A tleap script that builds the chain and sets N, CA, C and O, in Angstrom:
source leaprc.protein.ff14SB
mol = sequence {
  NMET GLU VAL ALA PHE GLU GLU ALA ARG ALA
  ALA ALA SER ARG GLY GLU VAL PRO VAL GLY
  ALA VAL ILE VAL LYS SER GLY LEU ILE ILE
  ALA ARG ALA GLY ASN ARG THR ARG GLU LYS
  ASN ASP PRO THR ALA HIE ALA GLU ILE GLU
  ALA ILE ARG MET ALA CYS ALA GLU ILE GLY
  ASP GLU ARG LEU THR ASP ALA ASP LEU TYR
  VAL THR LEU GLU PRO CYS THR LEU CYS ALA
  ALA ALA ILE SER PHE ALA ARG ILE ARG ARG
  LEU TYR TYR GLY ALA SER ASP PRO LYS GLY
  GLY ALA VAL ASP SER GLY VAL ARG PHE PHE
  ALA GLN PRO THR CYS HIE HIE ALA PRO ASP
  VAL TYR SER GLY PHE SER GLU ARG GLN SER
  ALA GLU LEU LEU ARG SER PHE PHE ARG ASP
  ARG ARG CASP
}
set mol.1.N position { 95.441 103.054 102.772 }
set mol.1.CA position { 95.868 103.529 101.458 }
set mol.1.C position { 95.982 105.054 101.462 }
set mol.1.O position { 96.770 105.619 100.703 }
set mol.2.N position { 95.207 105.713 102.305 }
set mol.2.CA position { 95.274 107.171 102.338 }
set mol.2.C position { 96.671 107.657 102.743 }
set mol.2.O position { 97.136 108.681 102.241 }
set mol.3.N position { 97.332 106.944 103.632 }
set mol.3.CA position { 98.694 107.326 104.035 }
set mol.3.C position { 99.649 107.163 102.849 }
set mol.3.O position { 100.562 107.969 102.671 }
set mol.4.N position { 99.442 106.133 102.048 }
set mol.4.CA position { 100.261 105.951 100.840 }
set mol.4.C position { 100.059 107.127 99.891 }
set mol.4.O position { 101.011 107.589 99.261 }
set mol.5.N position { 98.818 107.616 99.787 }
set mol.5.CA position { 98.560 108.799 98.948 }
set mol.5.C position { 99.251 110.036 99.508 }
set mol.5.O position { 99.749 110.861 98.741 }
set mol.6.N position { 99.290 110.179 100.818 }
set mol.6.CA position { 100.021 111.305 101.418 }
set mol.6.C position { 101.483 111.249 101.005 }
set mol.6.O position { 102.071 112.269 100.646 }
set mol.7.N position { 102.064 110.064 101.055 }
set mol.7.CA position { 103.469 109.892 100.662 }
set mol.7.C position { 103.661 110.162 99.169 }
set mol.7.O position { 104.665 110.751 98.770 }
set mol.8.N position { 102.707 109.736 98.349 }
set mol.8.CA position { 102.793 109.985 96.906 }
set mol.8.C position { 102.726 111.482 96.616 }
set mol.8.O position { 103.495 111.993 95.801 }
set mol.9.N position { 101.813 112.183 97.277 }
set mol.9.CA position { 101.716 113.640 97.074 }
set mol.9.C position { 102.983 114.352 97.549 }
set mol.9.O position { 103.434 115.310 96.920 }
set mol.10.N position { 103.552 113.887 98.651 }
set mol.10.CA position { 104.807 114.472 99.136 }
set mol.10.C position { 105.928 114.228 98.125 }
set mol.10.O position { 106.754 115.110 97.891 }
set mol.11.N position { 105.959 113.047 97.530 }
set mol.11.CA position { 106.966 112.754 96.504 }
set mol.11.C position { 106.805 113.708 95.324 }
set mol.11.O position { 107.791 114.246 94.820 }
set mol.12.N position { 105.571 113.919 94.887 }
set mol.12.CA position { 105.316 114.835 93.766 }
set mol.12.C position { 105.796 116.239 94.102 }
set mol.12.O position { 106.351 116.929 93.247 }
set mol.13.N position { 105.585 116.664 95.341 }
set mol.13.CA position { 106.016 118.016 95.731 }
set mol.13.C position { 107.534 118.154 95.716 }
set mol.13.O position { 108.055 119.267 95.632 }
set mol.14.N position { 108.252 117.026 95.795 }
set mol.14.CA position { 109.721 117.033 95.704 }
set mol.14.C position { 110.188 116.850 94.262 }
set mol.14.O position { 111.390 116.808 93.999 }
set mol.15.N position { 109.240 116.739 93.324 }
set mol.15.CA position { 109.600 116.525 91.925 }
set mol.15.C position { 109.815 115.072 91.565 }
set mol.15.O position { 110.314 114.757 90.485 }
set mol.16.N position { 109.434 114.180 92.477 }
set mol.16.CA position { 109.558 112.743 92.248 }
set mol.16.C position { 108.273 112.210 91.627 }
set mol.16.O position { 107.213 112.812 91.797 }
set mol.17.N position { 108.349 111.105 90.918 }
set mol.17.CA position { 107.147 110.440 90.429 }
set mol.17.C position { 106.307 110.091 91.656 }
set mol.17.O position { 106.813 109.486 92.601 }
set mol.18.N position { 105.018 110.471 91.648 }
set mol.18.CA position { 104.191 110.333 92.851 }
set mol.18.C position { 103.734 108.901 93.141 }
set mol.18.O position { 102.639 108.485 92.764 }
set mol.19.N position { 104.601 108.175 93.812 }
set mol.19.CA position { 104.270 106.839 94.280 }
set mol.19.C position { 104.538 106.815 95.778 }
set mol.19.O position { 105.580 107.278 96.242 }
set mol.20.N position { 103.587 106.270 96.526 }
set mol.20.CA position { 103.729 106.162 97.966 }
set mol.20.C position { 103.493 104.742 98.423 }
set mol.20.O position { 102.738 103.995 97.802 }
set mol.21.N position { 104.148 104.370 99.522 }
set mol.21.CA position { 104.035 103.015 100.060 }
set mol.21.C position { 103.967 103.060 101.580 }
set mol.21.O position { 104.572 103.914 102.227 }
set mol.22.N position { 103.212 102.114 102.127 }
set mol.22.CA position { 103.055 101.989 103.575 }
set mol.22.C position { 103.128 100.513 103.931 }
set mol.22.O position { 102.559 99.671 103.235 }
set mol.23.N position { 103.829 100.200 105.018 }
set mol.23.CA position { 103.887 98.825 105.511 }
set mol.23.C position { 103.220 98.773 106.876 }
set mol.23.O position { 103.521 99.563 107.770 }
set mol.24.N position { 102.303 97.818 107.010 }
set mol.24.CA position { 101.521 97.651 108.230 }
set mol.24.C position { 101.784 96.263 108.797 }
set mol.24.O position { 101.767 95.269 108.071 }
set mol.25.N position { 102.024 96.211 110.090 }
set mol.25.CA position { 102.216 94.935 110.792 }
set mol.25.C position { 101.449 95.006 112.100 }
set mol.25.O position { 101.578 95.974 112.850 }
set mol.26.N position { 100.664 93.999 112.370 }
set mol.26.CA position { 99.844 93.947 113.594 }
set mol.26.C position { 98.971 95.186 113.732 }
set mol.26.O position { 98.754 95.682 114.837 }
set mol.27.N position { 98.472 95.682 112.602 }
set mol.27.CA position { 97.567 96.825 112.621 }
set mol.27.C position { 98.233 98.182 112.794 }
set mol.27.O position { 97.547 99.201 112.878 }
set mol.28.N position { 99.561 98.209 112.849 }
set mol.28.CA position { 100.298 99.462 113.034 }
set mol.28.C position { 101.169 99.763 111.819 }
set mol.28.O position { 101.763 98.859 111.230 }
set mol.29.N position { 101.240 101.023 111.454 }
set mol.29.CA position { 102.149 101.436 110.388 }
set mol.29.C position { 103.569 101.385 110.934 }
set mol.29.O position { 103.895 102.069 111.904 }
set mol.30.N position { 104.408 100.571 110.305 }
set mol.30.CA position { 105.804 100.488 110.750 }
set mol.30.C position { 106.752 101.204 109.789 }
set mol.30.O position { 107.920 101.424 110.111 }
set mol.31.N position { 106.242 101.570 108.599 }
set mol.31.CA position { 107.068 102.323 107.656 }
set mol.31.C position { 106.165 102.980 106.623 }
set mol.31.O position { 105.110 102.455 106.269 }
set mol.32.N position { 106.602 104.132 106.153 }
set mol.32.CA position { 105.900 104.852 105.091 }
set mol.32.C position { 106.934 105.627 104.306 }
set mol.32.O position { 107.870 106.187 104.876 }
set mol.33.N position { 106.761 105.659 102.985 }
set mol.33.CA position { 107.764 106.321 102.148 }
set mol.33.C position { 107.173 106.656 100.786 }
set mol.33.O position { 106.176 106.084 100.346 }
set mol.34.N position { 107.831 107.602 100.149 }
set mol.34.CA position { 107.531 107.942 98.767 }
set mol.34.C position { 108.796 107.802 97.947 }
set mol.34.O position { 109.885 107.609 98.488 }
set mol.35.N position { 108.645 107.900 96.643 }
set mol.35.CA position { 109.823 107.826 95.766 }
set mol.35.C position { 110.846 108.886 96.144 }
set mol.35.O position { 110.480 110.009 96.488 }
set mol.36.N position { 112.127 108.535 96.083 }
set mol.36.CA position { 113.217 109.465 96.377 }
set mol.36.C position { 114.397 109.255 95.424 }
set mol.36.O position { 115.540 109.542 95.779 }
set mol.37.N position { 114.121 108.756 94.216 }
set mol.37.CA position { 115.214 108.443 93.291 }
set mol.37.C position { 115.997 109.679 92.885 }
set mol.37.O position { 117.226 109.636 92.825 }
set mol.38.N position { 115.323 110.762 92.610 }
set mol.38.CA position { 116.017 111.992 92.203 }
set mol.38.C position { 116.741 112.632 93.383 }
set mol.38.O position { 117.890 113.059 93.269 }
set mol.39.N position { 116.054 112.690 94.507 }
set mol.39.CA position { 116.645 113.298 95.698 }
set mol.39.C position { 117.933 112.596 96.112 }
set mol.39.O position { 118.915 113.247 96.468 }
set mol.40.N position { 117.925 111.272 96.065 }
set mol.40.CA position { 119.074 110.490 96.509 }
set mol.40.C position { 120.023 110.108 95.374 }
set mol.40.O position { 121.064 109.495 95.610 }
set mol.41.N position { 119.659 110.473 94.131 }
set mol.41.CA position { 120.447 110.020 92.980 }
set mol.41.C position { 120.667 108.516 93.061 }
set mol.41.O position { 121.778 108.011 92.899 }
set mol.42.N position { 119.557 107.818 93.318 }
set mol.42.CA position { 119.602 106.376 93.542 }
set mol.42.C position { 118.439 105.730 92.798 }
set mol.42.O position { 117.287 105.896 93.198 }
set mol.43.N position { 118.718 104.999 91.726 }
set mol.43.CA position { 117.632 104.397 90.953 }
set mol.43.C position { 116.851 103.331 91.714 }
set mol.43.O position { 115.789 102.910 91.255 }
set mol.44.N position { 117.349 102.884 92.863 }
set mol.44.CA position { 116.620 101.898 93.659 }
set mol.44.C position { 115.762 102.525 94.752 }
set mol.44.O position { 115.116 101.799 95.508 }
set mol.45.N position { 115.736 103.835 94.857 }
set mol.45.CA position { 115.008 104.504 95.944 }
set mol.45.C position { 113.521 104.654 95.617 }
set mol.45.O position { 112.944 105.729 95.776 }
set mol.46.N position { 112.914 103.559 95.159 }
set mol.46.CA position { 111.474 103.533 94.920 }
set mol.46.C position { 110.753 103.525 96.264 }
set mol.46.O position { 111.329 103.134 97.279 }
set mol.47.N position { 109.505 103.954 96.270 }
set mol.47.CA position { 108.724 104.027 97.507 }
set mol.47.C position { 108.712 102.685 98.236 }
set mol.47.O position { 108.900 102.634 99.452 }
set mol.48.N position { 108.490 101.602 97.493 }
set mol.48.CA position { 108.415 100.282 98.118 }
set mol.48.C position { 109.743 99.895 98.765 }
set mol.48.O position { 109.768 99.383 99.884 }
set mol.49.N position { 110.839 100.141 98.061 }
set mol.49.CA position { 112.168 99.792 98.584 }
set mol.49.C position { 112.471 100.612 99.831 }
set mol.49.O position { 112.953 100.081 100.831 }
set mol.50.N position { 112.187 101.905 99.764 }
set mol.50.CA position { 112.416 102.774 100.924 }
set mol.50.C position { 111.601 102.295 102.130 }
set mol.50.O position { 112.114 102.244 103.249 }
set mol.51.N position { 110.342 101.948 101.900 }
set mol.51.CA position { 109.486 101.480 102.997 }
set mol.51.C position { 109.983 100.140 103.541 }
set mol.51.O position { 109.999 99.931 104.754 }
set mol.52.N position { 110.383 99.245 102.663 }
set mol.52.CA position { 110.902 97.949 103.114 }
set mol.52.C position { 112.157 98.145 103.956 }
set mol.52.O position { 112.306 97.505 104.997 }
set mol.53.N position { 113.051 99.009 103.526 }
set mol.53.CA position { 114.274 99.280 104.305 }
set mol.53.C position { 113.926 99.812 105.691 }
set mol.53.O position { 114.486 99.370 106.694 }
set mol.54.N position { 112.993 100.767 105.735 }
set mol.54.CA position { 112.586 101.349 107.028 }
set mol.54.C position { 111.946 100.298 107.929 }
set mol.54.O position { 112.251 100.224 109.120 }
set mol.55.N position { 111.063 99.492 107.361 }
set mol.55.CA position { 110.358 98.479 108.151 }
set mol.55.C position { 111.330 97.442 108.711 }
set mol.55.O position { 111.220 97.048 109.872 }
set mol.56.N position { 112.272 97.005 107.894 }
set mol.56.CA position { 113.267 96.039 108.359 }
set mol.56.C position { 114.102 96.621 109.493 }
set mol.56.O position { 114.389 95.934 110.473 }
set mol.57.N position { 114.488 97.876 109.361 }
set mol.57.CA position { 115.250 98.541 110.426 }
set mol.57.C position { 114.395 98.662 111.691 }
set mol.57.O position { 114.886 98.476 112.804 }
set mol.58.N position { 113.136 98.970 111.507 }
set mol.58.CA position { 112.221 99.142 112.651 }
set mol.58.C position { 112.065 97.858 113.459 }
set mol.58.O position { 112.070 97.893 114.689 }
set mol.59.N position { 111.924 96.723 112.770 }
set mol.59.CA position { 111.707 95.475 113.508 }
set mol.59.C position { 112.997 94.678 113.731 }
set mol.59.O position { 112.999 93.684 114.457 }
set mol.60.N position { 114.088 95.117 113.105 }
set mol.60.CA position { 115.374 94.442 113.299 }
set mol.60.C position { 115.450 93.076 112.643 }
set mol.60.O position { 116.048 92.148 113.188 }
set mol.61.N position { 114.839 92.956 111.467 }
set mol.61.CA position { 114.834 91.675 110.760 }
set mol.61.C position { 114.705 91.953 109.269 }
set mol.61.O position { 114.053 92.918 108.870 }
set mol.62.N position { 115.325 91.112 108.443 }
set mol.62.CA position { 115.210 91.297 106.996 }
set mol.62.C position { 113.935 90.683 106.439 }
set mol.62.O position { 113.647 90.843 105.253 }
set mol.63.N position { 113.178 89.995 107.251 }
set mol.63.CA position { 111.927 89.368 106.844 }
set mol.63.C position { 110.748 90.130 107.452 }
set mol.63.O position { 110.729 90.445 108.641 }
set mol.64.N position { 109.783 90.409 106.607 }
set mol.64.CA position { 108.587 91.147 107.041 }
set mol.64.C position { 107.360 90.240 106.970 }
set mol.64.O position { 106.302 90.634 106.480 }
set mol.65.N position { 107.529 89.021 107.471 }
set mol.65.CA position { 106.399 88.100 107.498 }
set mol.65.C position { 105.294 88.719 108.352 }
set mol.65.O position { 105.567 89.431 109.318 }
set mol.66.N position { 104.076 88.445 107.992 }
set mol.66.CA position { 102.901 89.002 108.675 }
set mol.66.C position { 102.781 90.511 108.493 }
set mol.66.O position { 102.071 91.166 109.255 }
set mol.67.N position { 103.459 91.071 107.503 }
set mol.67.CA position { 103.341 92.501 107.200 }
set mol.67.C position { 102.652 92.659 105.852 }
set mol.67.O position { 102.776 91.811 104.969 }
set mol.68.N position { 101.930 93.751 105.714 }
set mol.68.CA position { 101.208 94.060 104.485 }
set mol.68.C position { 101.743 95.360 103.899 }
set mol.68.O position { 102.053 96.302 104.629 }
set mol.69.N position { 101.846 95.402 102.583 }
set mol.69.CA position { 102.341 96.577 101.869 }
set mol.69.C position { 101.205 97.184 101.058 }
set mol.69.O position { 100.532 96.492 100.295 }
set mol.70.N position { 101.003 98.472 101.231 }
set mol.70.CA position { 100.039 99.249 100.453 }
set mol.70.C position { 100.835 100.207 99.591 }
set mol.70.O position { 101.666 100.957 100.103 }
set mol.71.N position { 100.591 100.194 98.285 }
set mol.71.CA position { 101.335 101.068 97.379 }
set mol.71.C position { 100.384 101.599 96.314 }
set mol.71.O position { 99.457 100.907 95.893 }
set mol.72.N position { 100.622 102.824 95.888 }
set mol.72.CA position { 99.698 103.483 94.971 }
set mol.72.C position { 99.805 103.006 93.533 }
set mol.72.O position { 98.884 103.228 92.748 }
set mol.73.N position { 100.905 102.355 93.165 }
set mol.73.CA position { 101.124 101.906 91.793 }
set mol.73.C position { 101.628 100.463 91.799 }
set mol.73.O position { 102.360 100.056 92.701 }
set mol.74.N position { 101.232 99.703 90.795 }
set mol.74.CA position { 101.705 98.327 90.649 }
set mol.74.C position { 103.234 98.303 90.692 }
set mol.74.O position { 103.878 99.023 89.929 }
set mol.75.N position { 103.821 97.492 91.565 }
set mol.75.CA position { 105.273 97.441 91.674 }
set mol.75.C position { 105.970 96.962 90.395 }
set mol.75.O position { 105.443 96.142 89.644 }
set mol.76.N position { 107.168 97.503 90.177 }
set mol.76.CA position { 108.027 97.098 89.068 }
set mol.76.C position { 108.754 95.809 89.450 }
set mol.76.O position { 108.558 95.281 90.544 }
set mol.77.N position { 109.583 95.313 88.551 }
set mol.77.CA position { 110.316 94.067 88.807 }
set mol.77.C position { 111.244 94.196 90.013 }
set mol.77.O position { 111.312 93.287 90.840 }
set mol.78.N position { 111.953 95.306 90.119 }
set mol.78.CA position { 112.844 95.538 91.256 }
set mol.78.C position { 112.082 95.435 92.563 }
set mol.78.O position { 112.515 94.757 93.494 }
set mol.79.N position { 110.953 96.109 92.626 }
set mol.79.CA position { 110.172 96.143 93.861 }
set mol.79.C position { 109.491 94.814 94.135 }
set mol.79.O position { 109.390 94.396 95.288 }
set mol.80.N position { 109.021 94.140 93.080 }
set mol.80.CA position { 108.410 92.821 93.261 }
set mol.80.C position { 109.436 91.849 93.856 }
set mol.80.O position { 109.099 91.055 94.734 }
set mol.81.N position { 110.657 91.909 93.391 }
set mol.81.CA position { 111.702 91.037 93.940 }
set mol.81.C position { 111.936 91.351 95.411 }
set mol.81.O position { 112.044 90.437 96.228 }
set mol.82.N position { 112.015 92.623 95.756 }
set mol.82.CA position { 112.229 93.004 97.158 }
set mol.82.C position { 111.060 92.551 98.031 }
set mol.82.O position { 111.258 92.094 99.156 }
set mol.83.N position { 109.851 92.679 97.509 }
set mol.83.CA position { 108.661 92.231 98.244 }
set mol.83.C position { 108.763 90.729 98.504 }
set mol.83.O position { 108.474 90.266 99.608 }
set mol.84.N position { 109.166 89.983 97.505 }
set mol.84.CA position { 109.330 88.536 97.647 }
set mol.84.C position { 110.420 88.204 98.662 }
set mol.84.O position { 110.209 87.389 99.561 }
set mol.85.N position { 111.575 88.828 98.520 }
set mol.85.CA position { 112.688 88.539 99.428 }
set mol.85.C position { 112.364 88.922 100.867 }
set mol.85.O position { 112.834 88.272 101.801 }
set mol.86.N position { 111.566 89.970 101.054 }
set mol.86.CA position { 111.182 90.402 102.402 }
set mol.86.C position { 110.075 89.523 102.987 }
set mol.86.O position { 109.755 89.620 104.172 }
set mol.87.N position { 109.498 88.673 102.152 }
set mol.87.CA position { 108.429 87.762 102.573 }
set mol.87.C position { 107.183 88.504 103.065 }
set mol.87.O position { 106.530 88.088 104.022 }
set mol.88.N position { 106.874 89.603 102.391 }
set mol.88.CA position { 105.674 90.368 102.735 }
set mol.88.C position { 104.445 89.488 102.499 }
set mol.88.O position { 104.352 88.785 101.493 }
set mol.89.N position { 103.520 89.539 103.431 }
set mol.89.CA position { 102.351 88.665 103.408 }
set mol.89.C position { 101.335 89.048 102.341 }
set mol.89.O position { 100.885 88.204 101.566 }
set mol.90.N position { 100.974 90.343 102.308 }
set mol.90.CA position { 99.955 90.805 101.367 }
set mol.90.C position { 100.409 92.099 100.706 }
set mol.90.O position { 101.027 92.961 101.330 }
set mol.91.N position { 100.080 92.206 99.418 }
set mol.91.CA position { 100.348 93.411 98.646 }
set mol.91.C position { 99.019 93.970 98.170 }
set mol.91.O position { 98.226 93.270 97.541 }
set mol.92.N position { 98.784 95.244 98.479 }
set mol.92.CA position { 97.612 95.967 97.999 }
set mol.92.C position { 98.136 97.107 97.135 }
set mol.92.O position { 98.945 97.909 97.601 }
set mol.93.N position { 97.688 97.192 95.886 }
set mol.93.CA position { 98.144 98.309 95.074 }
set mol.93.C position { 96.994 98.978 94.349 }
set mol.93.O position { 95.944 98.379 94.116 }
set mol.94.N position { 97.222 100.253 93.992 }
set mol.94.CA position { 96.212 101.074 93.341 }
set mol.94.C position { 96.181 100.871 91.841 }
set mol.94.O position { 95.567 99.924 91.349 }
set mol.95.N position { 96.835 101.749 91.119 }
set mol.95.CA position { 96.797 101.733 89.652 }
set mol.95.C position { 97.697 100.640 89.089 }
set mol.95.O position { 98.784 100.380 89.604 }
set mol.96.N position { 97.223 100.010 88.026 }
set mol.96.CA position { 98.083 99.063 87.315 }
set mol.96.C position { 99.073 99.863 86.464 }
set mol.96.O position { 98.842 101.030 86.148 }
set mol.97.N position { 100.160 99.218 86.109 }
set mol.97.CA position { 101.199 99.861 85.309 }
set mol.97.C position { 101.568 98.948 84.145 }
set mol.97.O position { 102.522 98.175 84.234 }
set mol.98.N position { 100.801 99.039 83.041 }
set mol.98.CA position { 101.046 98.139 81.907 }
set mol.98.C position { 102.462 98.224 81.349 }
set mol.98.O position { 102.970 97.242 80.808 }
set mol.99.N position { 103.101 99.373 81.470 }
set mol.99.CA position { 104.447 99.549 80.912 }
set mol.99.C position { 105.544 99.054 81.859 }
set mol.99.O position { 106.470 98.370 81.425 }
set mol.100.N position { 105.448 99.390 83.128 }
set mol.100.CA position { 106.534 99.071 84.053 }
set mol.100.C position { 106.177 98.118 85.173 }
set mol.100.O position { 107.055 97.703 85.929 }
set mol.101.N position { 104.912 97.760 85.298 }
set mol.101.CA position { 104.492 96.866 86.372 }
set mol.101.C position { 104.987 95.445 86.159 }
set mol.101.O position { 105.236 95.020 85.030 }
set mol.102.N position { 105.126 94.716 87.263 }
set mol.102.CA position { 105.645 93.353 87.170 }
set mol.102.C position { 104.848 92.367 88.017 }
set mol.102.O position { 105.304 91.252 88.271 }
set mol.103.N position { 103.657 92.777 88.454 }
set mol.103.CA position { 102.830 91.898 89.276 }
set mol.103.C position { 101.750 91.259 88.414 }
set mol.103.O position { 101.738 90.042 88.228 }
set mol.104.N position { 100.851 92.071 87.891 }
set mol.104.CA position { 99.804 91.592 86.995 }
set mol.104.C position { 100.090 91.989 85.549 }
set mol.104.O position { 99.380 91.564 84.637 }
set mol.105.N position { 101.105 92.784 85.339 }
set mol.105.CA position { 101.551 93.216 84.010 }
set mol.105.C position { 102.957 92.673 83.787 }
set mol.105.O position { 103.560 92.089 84.688 }
set mol.106.N position { 103.466 92.869 82.590 }
set mol.106.CA position { 104.867 92.553 82.303 }
set mol.106.C position { 105.274 91.139 82.660 }
set mol.106.O position { 104.629 90.175 82.246 }
set mol.107.N position { 106.339 91.017 83.426 }
set mol.107.CA position { 106.927 89.707 83.719 }
set mol.107.C position { 106.124 88.869 84.708 }
set mol.107.O position { 106.375 87.672 84.847 }
set mol.108.N position { 105.174 89.475 85.388 }
set mol.108.CA position { 104.363 88.750 86.397 }
set mol.108.C position { 105.275 87.963 87.333 }
set mol.108.O position { 105.217 86.737 87.422 }
set mol.109.N position { 106.105 88.712 88.014 }
set mol.109.CA position { 107.180 88.164 88.841 }
set mol.109.C position { 106.724 87.062 89.791 }
set mol.109.O position { 107.376 86.022 89.889 }
set mol.110.N position { 105.621 87.275 90.487 }
set mol.110.CA position { 105.194 86.315 91.507 }
set mol.110.C position { 104.694 84.999 90.914 }
set mol.110.O position { 104.590 84.001 91.628 }
set mol.111.N position { 104.385 84.986 89.621 }
set mol.111.CA position { 103.901 83.768 88.958 }
set mol.111.C position { 105.042 82.930 88.385 }
set mol.111.O position { 104.809 81.834 87.875 }
set mol.112.N position { 106.259 83.432 88.464 }
set mol.112.CA position { 107.399 82.717 87.895 }
set mol.112.C position { 107.816 81.553 88.795 }
set mol.112.O position { 107.763 81.677 90.019 }
set mol.113.N position { 108.224 80.443 88.220 }
set mol.113.CA position { 108.626 79.295 89.048 }
set mol.113.C position { 109.873 79.575 89.883 }
set mol.113.O position { 110.128 78.870 90.860 }
set mol.114.N position { 110.645 80.582 89.519 }
set mol.114.CA position { 111.852 80.922 90.288 }
set mol.114.C position { 111.562 81.857 91.460 }
set mol.114.O position { 112.467 82.168 92.235 }
set mol.115.N position { 110.333 82.305 91.601 }
set mol.115.CA position { 109.959 83.182 92.709 }
set mol.115.C position { 109.803 82.332 93.970 }
set mol.115.O position { 109.016 81.386 93.998 }
set mol.116.N position { 110.559 82.678 95.005 }
set mol.116.CA position { 110.559 81.882 96.245 }
set mol.116.C position { 109.366 82.169 97.145 }
set mol.116.O position { 108.926 81.291 97.889 }
set mol.117.N position { 108.842 83.377 97.086 }
set mol.117.CA position { 107.690 83.738 97.918 }
set mol.117.C position { 106.813 84.709 97.146 }
set mol.117.O position { 107.300 85.693 96.588 }
set mol.118.N position { 105.542 84.433 97.118 }
set mol.118.CA position { 104.577 85.331 96.474 }
set mol.118.C position { 103.557 85.779 97.520 }
set mol.118.O position { 102.936 84.945 98.180 }
set mol.119.N position { 103.385 87.085 97.671 }
set mol.119.CA position { 102.372 87.558 98.610 }
set mol.119.C position { 100.976 87.373 98.020 }
set mol.119.O position { 100.824 87.165 96.816 }
set mol.120.N position { 99.982 87.447 98.860 }
set mol.120.CA position { 98.618 87.559 98.353 }
set mol.120.C position { 98.525 88.945 97.732 }
set mol.120.O position { 98.967 89.920 98.340 }
set mol.121.N position { 97.964 89.049 96.543 }
set mol.121.CA position { 97.921 90.326 95.827 }
set mol.121.C position { 96.477 90.779 95.652 }
set mol.121.O position { 95.610 90.018 95.223 }
set mol.122.N position { 96.248 92.051 96.000 }
set mol.122.CA position { 94.942 92.688 95.838 }
set mol.122.C position { 95.160 93.981 95.073 }
set mol.122.O position { 95.842 94.886 95.555 }
set mol.123.N position { 94.587 94.069 93.889 }
set mol.123.CA position { 94.823 95.239 93.037 }
set mol.123.C position { 93.572 96.097 92.929 }
set mol.123.O position { 92.472 95.676 93.289 }
set mol.124.N position { 93.768 97.308 92.424 }
set mol.124.CA position { 92.653 98.201 92.136 }
set mol.124.C position { 92.170 99.036 93.304 }
set mol.124.O position { 91.107 99.648 93.209 }
set mol.125.N position { 92.915 99.086 94.411 }
set mol.125.CA position { 92.511 99.906 95.546 }
set mol.125.C position { 92.729 101.374 95.223 }
set mol.125.O position { 93.856 101.798 94.969 }
set mol.126.N position { 91.651 102.150 95.234 }
set mol.126.CA position { 91.718 103.582 94.884 }
set mol.126.C position { 92.408 103.766 93.540 }
set mol.126.O position { 93.208 104.684 93.359 }
set mol.127.N position { 92.091 102.891 92.610 }
set mol.127.CA position { 92.764 102.882 91.312 }
set mol.127.C position { 92.618 104.198 90.561 }
set mol.127.O position { 93.592 104.709 90.008 }
set mol.128.N position { 91.416 104.744 90.538 }
set mol.128.CA position { 91.193 106.012 89.815 }
set mol.128.C position { 92.012 107.147 90.421 }
set mol.128.O position { 92.624 107.937 89.703 }
set mol.129.N position { 92.014 107.218 91.736 }
set mol.129.CA position { 92.778 108.264 92.422 }
set mol.129.C position { 94.271 108.113 92.133 }
set mol.129.O position { 94.963 109.099 91.882 }
set mol.130.N position { 94.757 106.885 92.170 }
set mol.130.CA position { 96.176 106.623 91.883 }
set mol.130.C position { 96.533 107.037 90.462 }
set mol.130.O position { 97.528 107.726 90.233 }
set mol.131.N position { 95.710 106.608 89.515 }
set mol.131.CA position { 95.979 106.911 88.113 }
set mol.131.C position { 95.915 108.407 87.851 }
set mol.131.O position { 96.740 108.941 87.110 }
set mol.132.N position { 94.948 109.090 88.449 }
set mol.132.CA position { 94.809 110.537 88.235 }
set mol.132.C position { 95.996 111.302 88.821 }
set mol.132.O position { 96.461 112.274 88.226 }
set mol.133.N position { 96.478 110.875 89.963 }
set mol.133.CA position { 97.652 111.513 90.569 }
set mol.133.C position { 98.847 111.433 89.618 }
set mol.133.O position { 99.569 112.414 89.440 }
set mol.134.N position { 99.051 110.277 89.014 }
set mol.134.CA position { 100.155 110.103 88.067 }
set mol.134.C position { 99.933 110.902 86.785 }
set mol.134.O position { 100.847 111.572 86.306 }
set mol.135.N position { 98.719 110.834 86.224 }
set mol.135.CA position { 98.424 111.593 84.994 }
set mol.135.C position { 98.629 113.088 85.217 }
set mol.135.O position { 99.227 113.771 84.386 }
set mol.136.N position { 98.139 113.580 86.324 }
set mol.136.CA position { 98.268 115.002 86.644 }
set mol.136.C position { 99.732 115.408 86.763 }
set mol.136.O position { 100.135 116.449 86.245 }
set mol.137.N position { 100.519 114.596 87.438 }
set mol.137.CA position { 101.948 114.878 87.612 }
set mol.137.C position { 102.644 114.993 86.269 }
set mol.137.O position { 103.372 115.957 86.033 }
set mol.138.N position { 102.432 114.020 85.380 }
set mol.138.CA position { 103.109 114.030 84.094 }
set mol.138.C position { 102.531 115.086 83.156 }
set mol.138.O position { 103.264 115.640 82.337 }
set mol.139.N position { 101.259 115.371 83.257 }
set mol.139.CA position { 100.661 116.433 82.460 }
set mol.139.C position { 101.295 117.775 82.827 }
set mol.139.O position { 101.634 118.562 81.943 }
set mol.140.N position { 101.457 118.038 84.124 }
set mol.140.CA position { 102.090 119.274 84.581 }
set mol.140.C position { 103.539 119.378 84.100 }
set mol.140.O position { 104.019 120.477 83.823 }
set mol.141.N position { 104.232 118.255 84.000 }
set mol.141.CA position { 105.623 118.252 83.546 }
set mol.141.C position { 105.708 118.595 82.055 }
set mol.141.O position { 106.669 119.226 81.617 }
set mol.142.N position { 104.704 118.180 81.279 }
set mol.142.CA position { 104.703 118.434 79.837 }
set mol.142.C position { 104.308 119.867 79.523 }
set mol.142.O position { 104.743 120.426 78.516 }
set mol.143.N position { 103.485 120.466 80.379 }
set mol.143.CA position { 102.997 121.844 80.100 }
set mol.143.C position { 104.040 122.896 80.350 }
set mol.143.O position { 103.776 124.084 80.161 }
savepdb mol mol.pdb
quit
């Protein structure tokens, strides 16, 4: 999770919402990314999507079975769908996102009968650190 925080802090330094993601397979990091929506002018360039794209390119497959995703914030609906389609084995996330989250909040994407694959989900990893990073970022933007 510490590598995900490094990516989140790097995203914040670029003026992006500080979310970081890391994908691990067989004990090795195969992808790491932070949000890049503003940099790329791409609303889909969330940390999770960027990491999934990198990981798929790295292993040469659109399926990331036996891979685990660590992310600092509860994934949104877009990212939850990508996680499902990539067949990620386990999802570990930090802070919950009552407004935009789609795993344990909002639409609860993985609990829907139309969801083809649901990863094992573990929430609350470094939750305070994740939440404080986001609060600090937005507080600085308001000041």
